[in-house]
C-alpha positions in Angstrom: -201.2 -5.6 -128.2 -199.4 -5.7 -125.3 -199.9 -7.3 -122.1 -198.9 -6.3 -118.7 -199.3 -7.5 -115.1 -199.1 -6.5 -111.5 -195.5 -6.1 -110.0 -194.6 -9.2 -107.7 -197.6 -11.4 -109.5 -196.6 -14.8 -110.7 -200.1 -16.3 -112.2 -201.3 -16.2 -115.5 -203.7 -13.4 -115.9 -202.5 -10.3 -117.7 -204.5 -7.2 -118.9 -204.5 -6.7 -122.6 -203.4 -3.0 -123.9 -203.4 -1.3 -127.2 -199.7 -0.9 -128.8 -199.8 2.3 -127.4 -201.2 1.8 -124.2 -204.2 4.2 -124.3 -206.7 1.6 -123.7 -207.5 -1.6 -122.2 -208.7 -4.1 -124.5 -209.4 -7.0 -121.7 -207.6 -9.6 -119.5 -206.6 -12.8 -120.6 -205.4 -15.9 -118.5 -205.7 -19.9 -117.6 -209.2 -20.4 -116.2 -208.1 -21.8 -112.8 -206.3 -18.2 -112.5 -209.3 -16.5 -113.1 -211.7 -18.1 -111.2 -209.1 -17.8 -107.9 -208.9 -13.8 -108.2 -212.6 -13.6 -108.6 -213.0 -12.7 -112.2 -215.0 -15.7 -113.0 -217.4 -16.8 -110.7 -217.4 -20.8 -112.3 -217.2 -22.4 -115.5 -217.6 -25.9 -115.6 -217.3 -26.2 -119.5 -213.4 -26.1 -119.9 -210.6 -27.2 -117.8 -208.7 -24.8 -115.3 -205.7 -24.9 -117.4 -207.5 -23.7 -120.5 -206.8 -20.0 -121.6 -209.6 -17.6 -121.6 -209.6 -13.9 -123.0 -212.4 -11.8 -121.9 -212.5 -8.3 -124.0 -213.8 -5.3 -122.1 -217.5 -5.3 -122.3 -218.6 -3.5 -125.3 -221.2 -3.5 -128.1 -220.2 -6.7 -130.3 -217.5 -8.8 -127.8 -217.1 -12.2 -127.0 -214.5 -14.4 -125.0 -212.3 -16.5 -126.6 -210.2 -19.6 -125.3 -207.7 -21.9 -126.2 -204.8 -24.0 -125.6 -202.3 -20.9 -125.3 -202.6 -17.3 -124.5 -202.3 -16.0 -128.3 -204.7 -18.7 -129.5 -207.5 -17.5 -126.7 -206.6 -13.6 -127.9 -207.3 -15.0 -131.5 -210.2 -16.5 -130.6 -212.0 -13.5 -128.9 -214.1 -11.0 -130.5 -212.7 -7.2 -130.0 -215.3 -5.2 -132.0 -217.2 -1.6 -130.9 
């Protein structure tokens, strides 16, 4: 997986791509930044500095949470 961001963006949000950058797999970032950018509407279960990975909507996917970016990605489910 590769992570990318917009040029000049300084927040935590990153797009997650396949290694060959042919497909976007989802986004990952701290909940506070995801709320600020409007990617999430609300989140009361976790603190704003918790990381969240949101896979692209597919048949069998689930968001992952963690203390770090890598942990959130590991906890997410990316399946078709």
